[in-house]
C-alpha positions in Angstrom: -2.2 -29.9 43.2 -0.1 -27.7 41.0 3.5 -27.3 42.4 3.1 -23.6 42.4 0.3 -23.9 44.9 2.3 -26.1 47.4 2.9 -24.2 50.6 6.2 -24.5 52.5 6.2 -26.2 55.8 8.0 -25.7 59.1 11.1 -27.6 57.8 11.5 -25.2 54.8 11.3 -22.1 57.0 13.8 -23.6 59.5 16.0 -24.5 56.6 15.8 -20.9 55.3 17.3 -19.8 58.6 20.3 -22.1 57.9 20.6 -20.7 54.4 20.7 -17.1 55.8 23.8 -17.9 57.9 26.4 -18.0 55.0 24.9 -14.8 53.5 25.4 -12.9 56.8 28.9 -14.3 56.9 29.9 -13.3 53.4 28.6 -9.7 53.8 30.4 -9.5 57.2 33.6 -11.0 55.7 33.7 -8.2 53.0 33.7 -5.4 55.6 35.8 -6.7 58.5 39.0 -7.2 56.5 39.4 -3.5 55.7 39.4 -2.8 59.5 42.2 -5.3 59.9 44.4 -3.9 57.2 46.6 -1.8 59.5 47.2 -4.8 61.8 48.0 -7.1 58.8 50.4 -4.6 57.5 52.2 -4.3 60.8 52.4 -8.1 61.3 53.0 -9.5 57.8 54.7 -6.4 56.3 53.2 -6.9 52.8 54.4 -4.8 49.8 51.8 -2.4 48.4 51.1 -4.8 45.6 50.6 -7.8 48.0 48.3 -5.7 50.2 46.1 -4.9 47.1 45.9 -8.6 46.3 45.0 -9.5 49.8 42.1 -7.0 49.5 41.0 -7.8 46.0 41.6 -11.5 45.4 38.5 -12.6 47.4 36.1 -10.5 45.2 38.0 -11.6 42.0 37.5 -15.3 42.8 33.9 -14.9 43.8 33.0 -13.0 40.6 35.1 -15.3 38.4 33.6 -18.6 39.7 29.9 -17.7 40.2 28.6 -18.9 36.8 30.7 -22.1 36.9 29.6 -22.9 40.4 26.0 -22.1 39.7 25.9 -24.5 36.7 27.9 -27.1 38.6 25.2 -27.0 41.4 22.5 -27.7 38.7 24.5 -30.8 37.7 25.8 -32.4 40.9 23.1 -31.1 43.3 22.8 -27.7 45.0 22.9 -29.1 48.6 26.0 -31.1 47.8 27.8 -28.1 46.3 26.8 -26.0 49.3 28.2 -28.6 51.7 31.5 -28.9 49.7 31.8 -25.1 49.7 31.0 -24.8 53.4 33.8 -27.3 54.2 36.3 -25.5 52.0 35.3 -22.1 53.4 35.8 -23.3 57.0 39.2 -24.8 56.2 40.4 -21.8 54.3 39.2 -19.5 57.1 41.4 -21.3 59.6 44.4 -21.2 57.1 43.8 -17.4 56.6 43.6 -16.8 60.3 47.0 -18.3 60.9 48.8 -17.1 57.8 52.3 -16.1 58.6 53.3 -14.6 55.2 51.6 -12.2 52.9 51.6 -14.7 50.0 50.0 -17.4 52.2 47.2 -14.9 53.1 46.7 -14.1 49.4 46.4 -17.8 48.6 44.0 -18.5 51.4 41.9 -15.5 50.5 41.7 -16.9 47.0 40.4 -20.2 48.4 37.8 -18.3 50.4 36.6 -16.5 47.3 36.2 -19.8 45.4 34.3 -21.3 48.3 32.2 -18.2 48.6 31.3 -18.6 44.9 29.7 -21.9 45.8 27.6 -20.5 48.7 25.8 -17.7 46.9 24.1 -19.4 44.0 23.5 -22.6 46.1 21.6 -20.8 48.8 19.5 -18.7 46.3 18.7 -21.6 44.0 17.7 -23.8 47.0 15.3 -21.1 48.0 13.9 -21.2 44.5 13.3 -24.9 44.7 12.1 -25.0 48.3 9.4 -22.2 48.1 7.0 -22.9 45.2 4.4 -20.4 46.2 5.2 -17.0 44.7 4.3 -15.0 47.9 6.3 -17.3 50.1 9.3 -17.2 47.8 9.3 -13.4 47.8 9.2 -13.5 51.7 12.0 -16.1 51.7 14.2 -14.0 49.4 13.4 -10.9 51.6 14.8 -12.9 54.6 17.8 -14.0 52.6 18.5 -10.4 51.5 18.0 -9.2 55.1 21.0 -11.5 56.0 23.1 -9.2 53.8 21.8 -6.1 55.5 22.6 -7.6 58.9 26.0 -8.7 57.9 26.8 -5.3 56.4 25.5 -3.4 59.5 27.3 -5.5 62.1 30.5 -5.9 60.1 32.3 -2.8 61.4 31.0 -3.3 64.9 32.0 -7.0 65.1 35.3 -6.4 63.4 36.2 -3.5 65.6 35.4 -5.6 68.8 37.4 -8.6 67.6 40.4 -6.4 66.8 40.1 -4.7 70.1 40.6 -7.9 72.1 42.2 -10.4 69.6 44.8 -10.6 66.8 43.9 -9.8 63.2 43.4 -13.4 62.3 40.4 -13.7 64.6 38.2 -11.9 62.0 38.6 -15.0 59.7 37.6 -17.4 62.5 34.1 -16.0 62.5 33.4 -18.2 59.5 34.3 -21.5 61.3 31.3 -21.9 63.7 28.9 -20.7 61.0 30.1 -23.3 58.5 30.0 -26.0 61.2 26.4 -25.2 61.9 25.7 -25.4 58.1 27.6 -28.7 57.7 25.7 -30.3 60.6 22.2 -29.0 59.9 22.3 -28.9 56.1 22.0 -32.6 55.5 19.2 -32.8 58.0 17.1 -29.8 56.9 18.0 -29.0 53.3 16.5 -31.1 50.4 18.6 -31.9 47.4 17.8 -30.5 44.0 19.5 -30.9 40.6 18.8 -30.9 36.9 18.3 -34.6 36.2 18.6 -34.0 32.4 21.9 -32.1 32.6 25.0 -33.6 31.0 28.6 -33.4 32.2 30.1 -30.1 32.9 32.0 -28.8 29.9 35.5 -27.9 31.2 36.4 -25.7 28.3 33.2 -23.6 28.9 34.0 -23.4 32.6 37.6 -22.2 31.9 36.2 -19.6 29.4 33.6 -18.4 31.9 36.2 -18.0 34.7 38.8 -16.3 32.5 36.2 -14.0 31.0 34.9 -12.6 34.3 38.3 -12.4 36.0 39.8 -10.5 33.0 36.9 -8.0 32.8 36.8 -7.3 36.6 40.6 -7.1 36.9 40.8 -4.7 34.0 38.1 -2.5 35.4 39.6 -2.4 38.9 43.1 -1.7 37.5 41.6 1.3 35.5 39.9 2.5 38.7 43.1 2.4 40.7 45.8 3.4 38.2 43.8 5.2 35.5 43.5 4.3 31.9 46.4 2.2 30.6 47.0 0.1 27.6 47.5 -3.1 29.6 44.3 -2.6 31.6 42.2 -1.9 28.5 43.8 -4.9 26.7 42.9 -7.2 29.7 39.3 -6.0 29.9 38.9 -6.2 26.1 40.4 -9.7 26.1 37.8 -10.7 28.7 35.1 -9.4 26.3 36.6 -11.4 23.4 36.6 -14.5 25.6 33.0 -13.8 26.5 32.1 -13.8 22.8 33.9 -17.2 22.4 32.0 -18.5 25.5 28.7 -17.5 24.0 29.5 -19.0 20.6 30.5 -22.3 22.3 27.3 -22.4 24.3 25.2 -22.0 21.1 27.1 -24.9 19.5 26.8 -27.4 22.4 23.8 -29.8 22.6 24.0 -29.5 26.4 25.5 -26.0 27.1 27.1 -25.2 30.4 25.1 -22.0 30.5 21.8 -21.8 28.7 21.7 -18.4 26.9 18.0 -18.9 26.2 17.5 -17.6 29.8 18.0 -14.2 28.3 15.1 -14.7 25.9 12.8 -14.1 28.8 12.3 -10.4 29.0 11.6 -10.4 32.8 14.9 -12.2 33.4 17.0 -10.0 31.2 15.5 -6.7 32.4 15.8 -7.7 36.0 19.5 -8.6 35.6 20.2 -5.3 33.8 18.4 -3.2 36.4 20.2 -5.0 39.2 23.5 -4.3 37.5 22.7 -0.6 37.0 21.5 0.0 40.6 24.6 -1.7 42.2 26.8 0.2 39.7 25.3 3.5 41.0 25.7 2.5 44.6 29.3 1.3 44.3 30.3 4.6 42.6 29.2 6.7 45.6 29.2 4.5 48.7 33.0 4.2 49.2 33.2 8.0 48.7 30.7 8.5 51.5 32.9 6.7 54.0 36.0 8.6 52.9 34.0 11.8 53.2 32.9 11.1 56.7 36.4 10.3 57.9 38.7 12.4 55.7 36.6 15.6 55.3 34.3 15.7 58.4 37.0 14.0 60.5 35.1 11.1 62.1 36.7 7.9 63.4 36.0 4.7 61.5 33.6 3.6 64.3 31.8 6.9 64.3 31.4 6.8 60.6 30.1 3.2 60.8 27.5 4.2 63.4 26.4 7.2 61.3 25.4 4.9 58.4 23.9 2.3 60.8 20.4 3.9 60.6 20.4 3.2 56.8 21.2 -0.5 57.4 18.4 -0.7 60.0 15.9 1.0 57.7 16.9 -1.4 54.9 16.2 -4.4 57.2 12.8 -3.1 58.0 12.2 -2.3 54.3 13.2 -5.8 53.3 10.5 -7.2 55.6 7.8 -4.9 54.2 8.5 -5.5 50.5 6.6 -8.9 50.4 3.4 -7.4 51.8 3.6 -4.4 49.5 4.2 -6.7 46.5 0.9 -8.4 47.2 -0.9 -5.0 46.5 1.3 -3.1 44.1 2.6 -4.2 40.6 6.3 -5.0 40.6 7.2 -2.2 38.1 5.3 0.4 40.1 6.8 -0.7 43.4 10.4 -0.9 42.1 10.2 2.3 40.1 8.8 4.2 43.1 11.6 2.8 45.3 14.2 3.8 42.7 12.8 7.3 42.6 13.3 7.6 46.4 16.9 6.2 45.9 17.5 8.9 43.3 16.3 11.6 45.7 18.7 10.3 48.4 21.6 10.4 46.0 20.5 13.9 44.9 20.7 14.9 48.6 24.4 13.9 48.5 25.0 16.6 45.9 24.2 19.1 48.8 26.6 17.5 51.3 28.9 20.1 53.0 28.8 22.8 55.6 27.5 22.5 59.1 24.7 20.1 58.2 26.9 17.6 56.3 26.4 14.7 58.7 22.7 15.1 58.7 22.6 15.2 54.9 24.6 12.0 54.8 22.3 10.2 57.3 19.1 11.2 55.5 20.5 10.6 52.1 21.8 7.1 52.9 18.5 6.2 54.5 16.6 7.2 51.4 19.1 5.5 49.1 19.0 2.2 51.0 15.3 2.1 51.6 14.4 2.9 48.0 16.6 0.2 46.6 15.1 -2.7 48.6 12.2 -3.4 46.2 14.6 -3.6 43.4 17.1 -5.8 45.2 14.4 -8.2 46.5 11.8 -8.3 43.7 14.6 -8.1 41.0 16.3 -11.1 42.5 13.0 -12.9 42.9 12.1 -12.2 39.2 15.5 -13.5 38.0 15.3 -16.8 39.8 11.5 -17.2 39.3 11.5 -16.5 35.6 14.0 -19.3 34.9 13.0 -23.0 34.9 13.5 -24.6 38.3 16.2 -27.0 36.9 18.2 -23.9 35.8 17.9 -22.1 39.2 21.6 -22.4 39.9 22.6 -20.7 36.6 19.9 -18.0 37.1 21.1 -17.3 40.7 24.7 -17.1 39.5 23.7 -14.7 36.8 22.1 -12.4 39.4 25.2 -12.5 41.6 27.6 -12.0 38.6 25.6 -8.9 37.6 26.1 -7.6 41.1 29.9 -8.2 40.9 30.1 -6.6 37.5 28.0 -3.6 38.6 30.3 -3.2 41.6 33.5 -3.3 39.4 32.0 -1.0 36.8 30.9 1.5 39.5 34.3 1.7 41.1 36.1 1.9 37.7 33.9 4.3 35.8 32.2 6.5 38.4 35.1 6.2 40.8 37.5 7.3 38.0 35.4 10.4 37.3 35.4 11.4 40.9 39.2 10.9 41.0 39.6 13.1 38.0 37.5 15.9 39.5 39.4 15.7 42.7 42.8 15.8 41.0 41.9 18.7 38.8 40.7 20.7 41.7 43.8 20.0 43.7 46.3 20.8 41.0 45.0 24.3 40.6 44.8 25.0 44.3 48.0 23.4 45.8 50.8 25.8 46.8 53.5 26.1 44.2 56.2 25.7 46.8 55.3 22.1 47.5 57.8 19.5 46.3 56.9 17.5 43.2 56.4 14.3 45.2 54.2 16.0 47.8 52.2 17.7 45.1 51.6 14.4 43.3 50.6 12.6 46.5 48.2 15.3 47.6 46.6 15.5 44.1 46.3 11.7 43.9 44.0 10.8 46.8 42.4 12.4 49.8 44.5 10.2 52.1 47.6 11.4 50.4 46.7 15.0 50.8 45.9 14.5 54.6 49.3 12.8 55.0 51.2 15.6 53.3 49.2 18.2 55.4 50.1 16.3 58.6 53.8 16.3 57.8 53.8 20.0 57.2 52.1 20.8 60.6 50.4 24.2 60.8 51.5 25.0 57.2 49.6 22.1 55.9 46.2 23.2 57.3 45.4 25.0 54.1 46.1 21.8 52.1 43.8 19.7 54.2 41.0 22.3 53.8 41.6 22.4 50.0 41.5 18.6 49.9 38.2 18.6 51.7 36.7 21.1 49.2 38.0 19.1 46.3 36.8 15.8 47.6 33.3 17.3 48.4 33.1 18.5 44.8 34.1 15.0 43.6 31.4 13.5 45.8 28.8 15.9 44.3 29.7 14.9 40.8 29.6 11.2 41.5 26.3 11.5 43.3 24.9 13.3 40.2 26.1 10.5 37.9 24.6 7.9 40.2 21.2 9.8 40.1 21.2 9.6 36.3 22.0 5.8 36.4 19.3 5.0 38.9 16.8 7.0 36.8 17.8 5.0 33.8 17.2 1.8 35.7 13.8 3.1 36.9 12.7 3.9 33.3 13.9 0.5 32.0 11.9 -1.3 34.7 8.8 0.8 34.1 8.9 0.5 30.3 9.6 -3.2 30.0 7.9 -4.7 33.1 4.9 -2.5 33.6 2.6 -5.2 32.2 3.6 -7.7 35.0 0.7 -8.1 37.4 0.7 -8.6 41.1 1.1 -12.4 41.8 -2.0 -14.1 43.0 -0.9 -15.1 46.5 
């Protein structure tokens, strides 16, 4: 029997449940820390620079190490790498929970990021190797993706409950029992897979890969936070130069760390590009939605989280429907139709404001999330399925790296445009009698404007109103840019993948 016809058994489906656990945890871990920031600031008293590193270092390390860890899993075994990563993640979680200085928390968060980089490509590549039937693999990836949706949805609720009854370090301890379950059940349920023909890991290539991604992401994030600067541009450009050197080295090696021939497959390349564009569009608008709900409409963090909960719930349902739809509809048609719905949801965001603002956000986020699910699931499926099974780790890491790059680009590029619009609106509307420091603070961020308004009491009510108008305008501009990017992704998928047929399953 052809391996593509082999059906998964009960063991594989139970093992899938084990693989979903770390995906839930990683999604949850990305949301709960932001809730804990005020408590961490009060306890550890970090400087503003240290606080930014506490927030950013986790994502930096995940993004930087994904490609290296993915290819390492192909060489030493994906289950082995997953077990090593789970053990490191559990230990680092305990260390983070009991950190007594800001620097210690930064270091432990870095370790968590490195460990997280082993979990993502390992889980996805194991799914690629465990589920040979195309239909079953699509369902398995849907379940895997649903884990992210669940983690994202319950993150604010779980984090809020933990911080209500326990100290800030408790949010990190959520990872310990999950990793213990993975360490105990993994060897019993998960099969081992690796590329038997792979050579030793090229350490120079690994160093180039890590440095390349870290430099580009750091440069983009610095531009997003502090605006264009020579140092940020130089760091990002340096990362691109290192990327060129990395590619040249891979071409010259008999056994490259990362096989660039993966990009010769049109399905692989187009799927990676489309995933990057969609996540880029989302990251450019999603953070602004939360700020809009809290800073402009005046909701509490919990209320804002509950308002976007319907979107997460619809995404979970959508993720479970995608496999059955994929059996009847061509991938390009299903993905493009979904992205059109996403674009309509983002277009709704350009109308946010007035008495129906909350309703517009709820409907818009539901359309955005539901429409993106075919792209997220089938795009990921096509990335891992179009690569040879022995290269599943590298393919999975490429998919995740595209997501990280899309997120960094969205925040840097689209976020910067929104910041510019907000600043220009505020500079022409702020009272001239404001001090230079207050004027700068109010024009810099929505939070800064609200803080200045609070200090001025009744006299500051006009400033908070102006800030709301300016931020709403910035949200509209960002939403418009996101619509354009999603439509580009839709056209790319339709043009290049429309000949792909429905899988016979």
